[in-house]
Backbone as CSV, one residue per row, in Angstrom:
resi,resn,N_x,N_y,N_z,CA_x,CA_y,CA_z,C_x,C_y,C_z
1,MET,-3.461,-23.359,12.282,-2.488,-22.404,11.814,-1.201,-23.142,11.459
2,ILE,-0.611,-22.814,10.323,0.608,-23.474,9.861,1.819,-22.818,10.497
3,ARG,2.779,-23.603,10.821,4.058,-23.117,11.311,5.120,-23.672,10.371
4,LEU,5.776,-22.804,9.624,6.847,-23.247,8.763,8.030,-23.633,9.643
5,PRO,8.881,-24.543,9.194,10.034,-24.929,10.002,10.855,-23.704,10.389
6,THR,10.979,-23.475,11.681,11.634,-22.258,12.137,13.146,-22.355,12.090
7,LEU,13.737,-23.514,12.291,15.183,-23.618,12.268,15.722,-23.220,10.909
8,GLY,15.120,-23.713,9.849,15.566,-23.358,8.506,15.381,-21.885,8.243
9,SER,14.243,-21.338,8.662,13.984,-19.910,8.457,14.999,-19.075,9.208
10,VAL,15.305,-19.461,10.426,16.271,-18.720,11.229,17.650,-18.800,10.586
11,MET,18.014,-19.981,10.071,19.320,-20.138,9.440,19.415,-19.275,8.189
12,VAL,18.362,-19.250,7.381,18.367,-18.429,6.167,18.459,-16.956,6.540
13,LEU,17.656,-16.533,7.506,17.670,-15.134,7.917,19.040,-14.755,8.478
14,ALA,19.639,-15.632,9.287,20.959,-15.353,9.853,21.999,-15.222,8.750
15,ALA,21.931,-16.095,7.749,22.880,-16.022,6.634,22.688,-14.730,5.850
16,VAL,21.449,-14.372,5.598,21.159,-13.149,4.851,21.654,-11.934,5.630
17,MET,21.389,-11.906,6.918,21.804,-10.769,7.728,23.330,-10.719,7.840
18,ALA,23.994,-11.871,7.933,25.451,-11.891,8.019,26.067,-11.314,6.757
19,VAL,25.524,-11.654,5.616,26.031,-11.105,4.362,25.843,-9.598,4.350
20,GLY,24.682,-9.130,4.769,24.406,-7.697,4.797,25.280,-6.965,5.796
21,CYS,25.621,-7.618,6.906,26.404,-6.966,7.951,27.890,-6.902,7.609
22,THR,28.378,-7.750,6.707,29.795,-7.751,6.398,30.154,-6.781,5.288
23,ARG,29.159,-6.178,4.683,29.403,-5.220,3.619,30.010,-3.972,4.215
24,SER,31.120,-3.523,3.673,31.736,-2.324,4.228,31.566,-1.167,3.269
25,ALA,31.431,-0.005,3.846,31.287,1.205,3.047,32.670,1.710,2.687
26,PRO,32.823,2.359,1.538,34.133,2.903,1.182,34.535,3.988,2.173
27,ALA,35.830,4.082,2.395,36.337,5.094,3.309,36.133,6.469,2.689
28,PRO,35.748,7.446,3.507,35.552,8.784,2.952,36.883,9.366,2.471
29,ALA,36.835,10.102,1.387,38.031,10.748,0.865,38.450,11.847,1.822
30,SER,39.765,12.064,1.909,40.206,13.134,2.804,39.904,14.471,2.145
31,ALA,39.405,15.360,2.945,39.015,16.673,2.440,40.183,17.634,2.565
32,PRO,40.309,18.546,1.624,41.375,19.545,1.752,41.092,20.437,2.954
33,PRO,42.109,21.002,3.531,41.878,21.878,4.684,40.974,23.051,4.294
34,THR,40.117,23.441,5.223,39.212,24.560,4.958,39.720,25.791,5.677
35,PRO,39.540,26.949,5.072,39.980,28.182,5.736,39.229,28.386,7.053
36,ALA,39.847,29.072,7.970,39.228,29.338,9.268,37.901,30.049,9.074
37,GLY,36.919,29.637,9.858,35.616,30.274,9.816,34.649,29.645,8.823
38,THR,35.070,28.616,8.065,34.149,27.949,7.146,33.806,26.575,7.695
39,ALA,32.658,26.105,7.355,32.183,24.823,7.870,32.747,23.673,7.040
40,THR,33.015,22.567,7.708,33.438,21.348,7.022,32.189,20.575,6.626
41,PRO,32.058,20.158,5.369,30.861,19.424,4.956,30.754,18.079,5.673
42,GLN,29.540,17.679,5.977,29.287,16.399,6.628,29.166,15.315,5.568
43,ILE,29.852,14.180,5.772,29.800,13.085,4.810,28.638,12.146,5.119
44,ALA,28.415,11.839,6.364,27.313,10.958,6.757,26.693,11.504,8.024
45,SER,25.427,11.210,8.225,24.765,11.670,9.442,25.223,10.827,10.621
46,PRO,25.231,11.360,11.827,25.647,10.591,12.995,24.790,9.342,13.198
47,ALA,23.545,9.364,12.750,22.660,8.214,12.942,22.928,7.104,11.934
48,ASP,23.642,7.408,10.841,23.860,6.410,9.789,25.280,6.550,9.241
49,LEU,26.264,6.184,10.032,27.655,6.390,9.664,28.095,5.605,8.437
50,ASP,27.540,4.408,8.237,27.985,3.610,7.090,27.171,3.863,5.826
51,GLY,26.102,4.637,5.921,25.316,4.967,4.751,24.361,3.888,4.290
52,VAL,24.271,2.765,5.003,23.354,1.686,4.604,22.414,1.302,5.732
53,GLY,22.282,2.166,6.722,21.430,1.866,7.869,19.964,1.825,7.506
54,PRO,19.149,1.345,8.425,17.714,1.238,8.155,17.100,2.580,7.791
55,THR,16.177,2.518,6.881,15.438,3.708,6.507,14.010,3.542,6.992
56,GLY,13.299,4.622,7.036,11.891,4.538,7.389,11.090,4.072,6.189
57,PRO,9.806,3.874,6.384,8.960,3.430,5.283,9.027,4.333,4.059
58,ALA,9.222,5.623,4.258,9.271,6.531,3.120,10.491,6.276,2.243
59,GLY,11.579,5.753,2.837,12.795,5.508,2.081,12.886,4.119,1.491
60,ALA,11.879,3.300,1.684,11.918,1.922,1.213,11.627,1.838,-0.278
61,ASP,12.242,0.868,-0.915,12.036,0.636,-2.344,10.642,0.046,-2.552
62,PRO,9.779,0.695,-3.335,8.431,0.161,-3.570,8.454,-1.206,-4.239
63,GLU,9.541,-1.529,-4.939,9.645,-2.850,-5.558,9.769,-3.951,-4.505
64,ALA,10.340,-3.630,-3.338,10.433,-4.613,-2.254,9.037,-4.941,-1.741
65,VAL,8.206,-3.926,-1.590,6.828,-4.138,-1.132,6.068,-4.961,-2.169
66,ALA,6.230,-4.624,-3.435,5.547,-5.372,-4.503,5.997,-6.830,-4.513
67,ALA,7.282,-7.076,-4.283,7.790,-8.456,-4.251,7.182,-9.220,-3.081
68,ALA,7.097,-8.582,-1.915,6.539,-9.243,-0.729,5.061,-9.551,-0.916
69,VAL,4.298,-8.575,-1.371,2.859,-8.772,-1.554,2.593,-9.804,-2.655
70,GLY,3.342,-9.737,-3.738,3.172,-10.708,-4.820,3.492,-12.127,-4.377
71,PHE,4.532,-12.267,-3.555,4.893,-13.580,-3.047,3.780,-14.141,-2.171
72,VAL,3.270,-13.328,-1.244,2.210,-13.794,-0.345,0.955,-14.147,-1.138
73,ALA,0.633,-13.364,-2.170,-0.544,-13.675,-3.003,-0.395,-15.050,-3.657
74,ARG,0.811,-15.398,-4.051,1.048,-16.715,-4.651,1.122,-17.812,-3.588
75,TRP,1.606,-17.474,-2.400,1.713,-18.428,-1.296,0.329,-18.811,-0.764
76,ALA,-0.573,-17.835,-0.702,-1.894,-18.037,-0.099,-2.867,-18.694,-1.084
77,ARG,-2.477,-19.840,-1.630,-3.340,-20.583,-2.561,-3.322,-22.068,-2.188
78,PRO,-3.971,-22.404,-1.065,-3.929,-23.785,-0.584,-4.630,-24.784,-1.502
79,GLN,-5.414,-24.310,-2.444,-6.134,-25.209,-3.342,-5.239,-25.786,-4.436
80,LEU,-4.061,-25.223,-4.642,-3.167,-25.708,-5.696,-2.468,-26.999,-5.277
81,ASP,-2.115,-27.800,-6.279,-1.290,-28.977,-5.965,0.123,-28.469,-5.689
82,ALA,0.905,-29.261,-4.993,2.219,-28.836,-4.508,3.152,-28.392,-5.632
83,SER,3.145,-29.077,-6.762,4.081,-28.716,-7.834,3.744,-27.354,-8.448
84,ARG,2.486,-27.056,-8.673,2.085,-25.751,-9.226,2.336,-24.635,-8.217
85,TRP,2.046,-24.916,-6.943,2.249,-23.936,-5.873,3.731,-23.569,-5.786
86,LEU,4.587,-24.576,-5.737,6.024,-24.339,-5.621,6.577,-23.667,-6.873
87,ALA,6.085,-24.042,-8.047,6.552,-23.423,-9.294,6.279,-21.923,-9.306
88,ALA,5.192,-21.490,-8.680,4.862,-20.064,-8.623,5.750,-19.323,-7.623
89,LEU,6.222,-20.009,-6.590,7.013,-19.370,-5.540,8.518,-19.445,-5.787
90,HIS,8.954,-20.535,-6.351,10.385,-20.818,-6.506,11.180,-19.665,-7.116
91,PRO,10.770,-19.083,-8.239,11.585,-18.011,-8.828,11.554,-16.701,-8.042
92,ARG,10.725,-16.605,-7.043,10.590,-15.367,-6.263,11.239,-15.476,-4.884
93,ALA,11.924,-16.591,-4.636,12.549,-16.827,-3.330,14.048,-17.081,-3.503
94,VAL,14.819,-16.770,-2.455,16.233,-17.136,-2.475,16.289,-18.660,-2.521
95,PRO,17.328,-19.237,-3.097,17.381,-20.696,-3.262,17.180,-21.494,-1.970
96,GLU,17.748,-21.030,-0.871,17.615,-21.750,0.394,16.161,-21.792,0.863
97,TYR,15.453,-20.682,0.684,14.054,-20.643,1.111,13.177,-21.440,0.154
98,ALA,13.499,-21.414,-1.125,12.755,-22.210,-2.099,12.872,-23.698,-1.754
99,ALA,14.055,-24.127,-1.318,14.242,-25.523,-0.917,13.393,-25.852,0.312
100,LEU,13.296,-24.930,1.240,12.477,-25.134,2.429,10.999,-25.215,2.058
101,LEU,10.568,-24.365,1.133,9.168,-24.380,0.697,8.788,-25.707,0.032
102,ALA,9.765,-26.391,-0.533,9.490,-27.684,-1.171,9.009,-28.722,-0.162
103,THR,9.198,-28.457,1.127,8.761,-29.396,2.170,7.369,-29.068,2.703
104,VAL,6.756,-28.011,2.191,5.456,-27.552,2.687,4.332,-28.100,1.817
105,ASP,3.281,-28.566,2.460,2.070,-28.978,1.752,1.167,-27.756,1.669
106,PRO,0.901,-27.236,0.458,0.086,-26.020,0.357,-1.304,-26.164,0.968
107,ALA,-1.817,-27.378,1.090,-3.122,-27.570,1.711,-3.117,-27.108,3.170
108,ASN,-1.936,-27.002,3.779,-1.816,-26.549,5.165,-1.686,-25.039,5.299
109,VAL,-1.619,-24.325,4.188,-1.526,-22.866,4.235,-2.896,-22.322,4.629
110,PRO,-2.987,-21.583,5.731,-4.292,-21.139,6.208,-4.886,-19.969,5.424
111,ALA,-4.053,-19.121,4.867,-4.543,-17.925,4.170,-4.975,-18.263,2.748
112,THR,-5.948,-17.478,2.256,-6.397,-17.667,0.877,-6.279,-16.400,0.040
113,LYS,-5.964,-15.264,0.692,-5.802,-14.037,-0.081,-5.119,-12.954,0.749
114,VAL,-4.530,-12.013,0.042,-3.975,-10.804,0.646,-5.142,-9.840,0.833
115,THR,-5.204,-9.204,1.988,-6.359,-8.345,2.283,-6.023,-6.863,2.398
116,GLY,-4.787,-6.493,2.168,-4.416,-5.078,2.275,-3.064,-4.832,1.656
117,ARG,-2.593,-3.608,1.812,-1.295,-3.230,1.266,-0.172,-3.665,2.191
118,GLY,0.983,-3.941,1.604,2.157,-4.250,2.401,2.669,-3.004,3.085
119,GLN,3.207,-3.172,4.283,3.735,-2.048,5.051,5.177,-2.349,5.426
120,VAL,6.085,-1.463,5.045,7.495,-1.629,5.360,7.708,-1.368,6.843
121,VAL,8.401,-2.303,7.490,8.735,-2.166,8.901,10.134,-1.580,9.042
122,ALA,11.072,-2.066,8.224,12.448,-1.578,8.209,13.031,-1.888,6.837
123,ALA,14.011,-1.071,6.422,14.597,-1.299,5.107,15.994,-0.720,5.024
124,THR,16.813,-1.337,4.196,18.103,-0.815,3.772,18.083,-0.932,2.252
125,PRO,19.125,-0.513,1.576,19.124,-0.688,0.121,19.072,-2.147,-0.331
126,THR,19.439,-3.097,0.543,19.477,-4.505,0.136,18.555,-5.424,0.936
127,HIS,17.898,-4.935,1.965,17.013,-5.743,2.812,15.738,-4.971,3.119
128,ALA,14.622,-5.687,3.221,13.375,-5.037,3.618,12.519,-6.013,4.405
129,SER,11.941,-5.544,5.495,10.956,-6.302,6.271,9.604,-5.671,5.976
130,VAL,8.687,-6.493,5.453,7.390,-5.986,5.027,6.291,-6.810,5.688
131,ASP,5.319,-6.158,6.303,4.151,-6.840,6.851,3.062,-6.858,5.786
132,VAL,2.521,-8.060,5.545,1.487,-8.229,4.525,0.265,-8.864,5.196
133,PRO,-0.876,-8.163,5.205,-2.081,-8.734,5.825,-2.761,-9.747,4.896
134,THR,-3.243,-10.832,5.502,-4.009,-11.839,4.765,-5.347,-12.020,5.472
135,ASP,-6.175,-12.905,4.942,-7.478,-13.136,5.557,-7.389,-13.907,6.869
136,THR,-6.216,-14.384,7.255,-6.080,-15.100,8.525,-5.062,-14.499,9.484
137,GLU,-4.026,-13.830,8.941,-2.965,-13.309,9.803,-2.123,-12.297,9.037
138,VAL,-1.323,-11.550,9.780,-0.369,-10.635,9.165,0.956,-11.373,9.089
139,LEU,1.529,-11.391,7.901,2.789,-12.085,7.682,3.934,-11.091,7.605
140,ARG,5.059,-11.435,8.206,6.282,-10.643,8.093,7.122,-11.304,7.005
141,VAL,7.392,-10.557,5.957,8.152,-11.056,4.816,9.493,-10.336,4.784
142,ILE,10.582,-11.114,4.773,11.920,-10.542,4.690,12.390,-10.704,3.245
143,CYS,12.669,-9.566,2.613,13.124,-9.562,1.225,14.574,-9.104,1.156
144,VAL,15.304,-9.641,0.179,16.686,-9.236,-0.071,16.832,-8.916,-1.551
145,ARG,17.707,-7.992,-1.835,17.951,-7.610,-3.226,19.152,-8.399,-3.726
146,ASP,18.982,-9.092,-4.850,20.081,-9.901,-5.395,20.896,-9.141,-6.437
147,GLY,20.732,-7.849,-6.494,21.433,-7.025,-7.466,20.528,-6.609,-8.611
148,ARG,19.572,-7.456,-8.962,18.656,-7.159,-10.063,17.235,-6.980,-9.582
149,ARG,16.837,-7.772,-8.595,15.437,-7.761,-8.155,15.362,-8.169,-6.686
150,TRP,14.162,-8.028,-6.121,13.915,-8.410,-4.738,13.431,-9.856,-4.689
151,LEU,13.994,-10.630,-3.765,13.592,-12.016,-3.545,13.190,-12.184,-2.082
152,VAL,12.335,-13.159,-1.815,11.910,-13.434,-0.443,12.905,-14.396,0.196
153,ALA,13.381,-14.019,1.389,14.306,-14.856,2.144,13.578,-15.670,3.199
154,THR,12.478,-15.149,3.704,11.675,-15.885,4.677,10.319,-15.210,4.847
155,LEU,9.397,-15.981,5.340,8.030,-15.505,5.587,7.578,-16.160,6.884
156,GLY,6.957,-15.404,7.740,6.455,-15.968,8.987,5.303,-15.148,9.521
157,VAL,4.621,-15.693,10.495,3.490,-15.007,11.108,4.018,-13.971,12.081
158,ARG,3.510,-12.783,11.982,3.818,-11.746,12.964,2.790,-11.904,14.070
159,GLU,3.144,-12.617,15.101,2.227,-13.044,16.167,1.383,-11.921,16.748
160,GLU,2.005,-10.795,17.069,1.243,-9.731,17.731,0.236,-9.070,16.825
161,ALA,0.279,-9.347,15.520,-0.659,-8.728,14.589,-1.609,-9.737,13.953
162,THR,-1.711,-10.917,14.518,-2.579,-11.939,13.949,-4.035,-11.470,13.964
163,VAL,-4.719,-11.667,12.855,-6.142,-11.306,12.762,-6.945,-12.254,13.642
164,ARG,-7.857,-11.721,14.401,-8.643,-12.579,15.303,-10.068,-12.647,14.838
Protein backbone atom coordinates (compact mmCIF):
# COMPACT_ATOMS: atom_id res chain seq x y z
CA MET A 1 0.00 0.00 0.00
CA ILE A 2 1.35 3.44 -0.94
CA ARG A 3 1.61 6.20 1.60
CA LEU A 4 1.95 9.66 0.11
CA PRO A 5 4.17 12.03 2.11
CA THR A 6 1.93 13.08 4.97
CA LEU A 7 3.80 16.20 6.09
CA GLY A 8 3.30 17.87 2.73
CA SER A 9 -0.33 16.79 2.58
CA VAL A 10 -0.95 18.11 6.08
CA MET A 11 0.75 21.41 5.23
CA VAL A 12 -1.34 21.83 2.06
CA LEU A 13 -4.55 20.94 3.88
CA ALA A 14 -3.70 23.33 6.75
CA ALA A 15 -3.02 26.15 4.28
CA VAL A 16 -6.24 25.47 2.40
CA MET A 17 -8.27 25.35 5.60
CA ALA A 18 -6.61 28.53 6.93
CA VAL A 19 -7.59 30.41 3.80
CA GLY A 20 -11.15 29.12 4.09
CA CYS A 21 -11.33 29.98 7.79
CA THR A 22 -10.19 33.59 7.36
CA ARG A 23 -12.96 34.46 4.94
CA SER A 24 -15.43 36.74 6.63
CA ALA A 25 -19.07 37.12 5.81
CA PRO A 26 -20.48 40.60 5.21
CA ALA A 27 -22.15 42.17 8.20
CA PRO A 28 -25.93 41.96 8.06
CA ALA A 29 -27.67 45.21 7.16
CA SER A 30 -29.56 46.84 9.99
CA ALA A 31 -33.25 46.24 9.69
CA PRO A 32 -35.79 48.99 10.17
CA PRO A 33 -37.79 48.72 13.37
CA THR A 34 -40.80 46.43 13.08
CA PRO A 35 -44.20 47.28 14.51
CA ALA A 36 -45.17 45.49 17.71
CA GLY A 37 -46.58 42.04 17.15
CA THR A 38 -44.71 41.33 13.88
CA ALA A 39 -41.85 38.90 13.53
CA THR A 40 -38.31 39.98 12.72
CA PRO A 41 -36.95 38.07 9.70
CA GLN A 42 -34.06 35.70 10.38
CA ILE A 43 -30.86 36.43 8.43
CA ALA A 44 -28.97 33.21 9.18
CA SER A 45 -29.83 29.99 10.94
CA PRO A 46 -28.36 29.48 14.42
CA ALA A 47 -26.46 26.45 13.10
CA ASP A 48 -24.75 28.45 10.32
CA LEU A 49 -24.19 32.03 11.45
CA ASP A 50 -21.60 32.92 8.81
CA GLY A 51 -23.51 31.38 5.90
CA VAL A 52 -20.57 29.23 4.72
CA GLY A 53 -20.77 26.34 7.16
CA PRO A 54 -20.67 22.71 6.13
CA THR A 55 -23.57 21.42 4.14
CA GLY A 56 -24.83 17.90 3.90
CA PRO A 57 -24.33 15.76 0.83
CA ALA A 58 -27.51 17.14 -0.71
CA GLY A 59 -26.07 20.67 -0.65
CA ALA A 60 -22.73 19.75 -2.19
CA ASP A 61 -21.73 20.94 -5.64
CA PRO A 62 -21.88 17.94 -8.03
CA GLU A 63 -18.89 19.42 -9.87
CA ALA A 64 -16.78 18.83 -6.73
CA VAL A 65 -17.68 15.14 -6.81
CA ALA A 66 -16.91 14.96 -10.54
CA ALA A 67 -13.53 16.63 -9.94
CA ALA A 68 -12.66 14.17 -7.15
CA VAL A 69 -13.72 11.07 -9.08
CA GLY A 70 -12.02 12.27 -12.27
CA PHE A 71 -8.80 12.95 -10.40
CA VAL A 72 -8.77 9.50 -8.78
CA ALA A 73 -9.49 7.85 -12.16
CA ARG A 74 -6.39 9.56 -13.55
CA TRP A 75 -4.34 8.85 -10.40
CA ALA A 76 -5.16 5.11 -10.42
CA ARG A 77 -3.05 4.33 -13.51
CA PRO A 78 0.18 2.75 -12.25
CA GLN A 79 1.05 1.48 -15.74
CA LEU A 80 1.78 5.00 -17.02
CA ASP A 81 5.26 6.48 -17.06
CA ALA A 82 5.74 9.27 -14.52
CA SER A 83 5.64 12.16 -17.01
CA ARG A 84 2.31 11.10 -18.61
CA TRP A 85 0.81 10.31 -15.19
CA LEU A 86 1.77 13.70 -13.76
CA ALA A 87 0.66 15.55 -16.91
CA ALA A 88 -2.85 14.11 -16.43
CA LEU A 89 -2.98 15.14 -12.75
CA HIS A 90 -1.13 18.46 -12.72
CA PRO A 91 -3.91 20.68 -14.16
CA ARG A 92 -6.46 19.17 -11.76
CA ALA A 93 -4.51 19.83 -8.54
CA VAL A 94 -3.60 22.94 -6.57
CA PRO A 95 0.02 23.89 -7.37
CA GLU A 96 1.38 22.74 -4.00
CA TYR A 97 -0.18 19.29 -4.36
CA ALA A 98 0.93 19.01 -7.99
CA ALA A 99 4.51 19.63 -6.80
CA LEU A 100 4.13 16.88 -4.20
CA LEU A 101 2.77 14.47 -6.82
CA ALA A 102 5.93 15.04 -8.87
CA THR A 103 7.77 13.03 -6.19
CA VAL A 104 5.51 9.97 -6.56
CA ASP A 105 6.35 6.97 -8.73
CA PRO A 106 3.04 5.93 -10.33
CA ALA A 107 4.21 2.30 -10.30
CA ASN A 108 3.66 2.45 -6.51
CA VAL A 109 0.00 3.44 -6.84
CA PRO A 110 -1.95 0.38 -5.69
CA ALA A 111 -5.32 1.19 -7.28
CA THR A 112 -6.10 0.62 -10.94
CA LYS A 113 -9.67 1.90 -11.20
CA VAL A 114 -12.53 3.71 -9.52
CA THR A 115 -15.18 1.20 -8.47
CA GLY A 116 -18.12 3.38 -7.43
CA ARG A 117 -19.57 6.84 -7.12
CA GLY A 118 -17.97 9.56 -5.05
CA GLN A 119 -19.70 10.36 -1.78
CA VAL A 120 -19.55 13.81 -0.20
CA VAL A 121 -18.56 13.70 3.46
CA ALA A 122 -18.65 17.47 4.10
CA ALA A 123 -18.86 20.56 1.94
CA THR A 124 -18.93 24.34 1.90
CA PRO A 125 -19.20 26.56 -1.16
CA THR A 126 -15.38 26.47 -1.50
CA HIS A 127 -14.31 23.11 0.04
CA ALA A 128 -15.47 19.52 -0.32
CA SER A 129 -14.36 16.22 1.22
CA VAL A 130 -15.29 13.35 -1.08
CA ASP A 131 -14.78 9.61 -0.55
CA VAL A 132 -13.98 7.77 -3.77
CA PRO A 133 -13.89 3.94 -3.79
CA THR A 134 -11.20 2.16 -5.80
CA ASP A 135 -10.36 -1.49 -6.36
CA THR A 136 -7.98 -1.42 -3.36
CA GLU A 137 -9.20 1.25 -0.92
CA VAL A 138 -11.51 4.18 -0.33
CA LEU A 139 -9.74 7.48 -0.86
CA ARG A 140 -10.62 10.75 0.85
CA VAL A 141 -10.20 13.57 -1.65
CA ILE A 142 -10.17 17.19 -0.47
CA CYS A 143 -11.23 19.61 -3.20
CA VAL A 144 -11.14 23.41 -3.20
CA ARG A 145 -12.80 25.85 -5.54
CA ASP A 146 -10.41 28.33 -7.15
CA GLY A 147 -13.21 30.62 -8.29
CA ARG A 148 -13.68 28.90 -11.65
CA ARG A 149 -13.41 25.18 -11.00
CA TRP A 150 -12.72 22.51 -8.38
CA LEU A 151 -9.12 21.41 -7.81
CA VAL A 152 -7.72 18.62 -5.63
CA ALA A 153 -5.77 19.81 -2.60
CA THR A 154 -4.93 16.38 -1.22
CA LEU A 155 -5.77 12.71 -1.52
CA GLY A 156 -5.27 10.02 1.09
CA VAL A 157 -6.48 6.63 2.22
CA ARG A 158 -9.51 6.66 4.46
CA GLU A 159 -8.20 3.94 6.78
CA GLU A 160 -11.49 2.85 8.33
CA ALA A 161 -13.01 2.26 4.88
CA THR A 162 -10.17 0.34 3.26
CA VAL A 163 -11.40 -2.51 1.05
CA ARG A 164 -10.31 -5.85 2.45
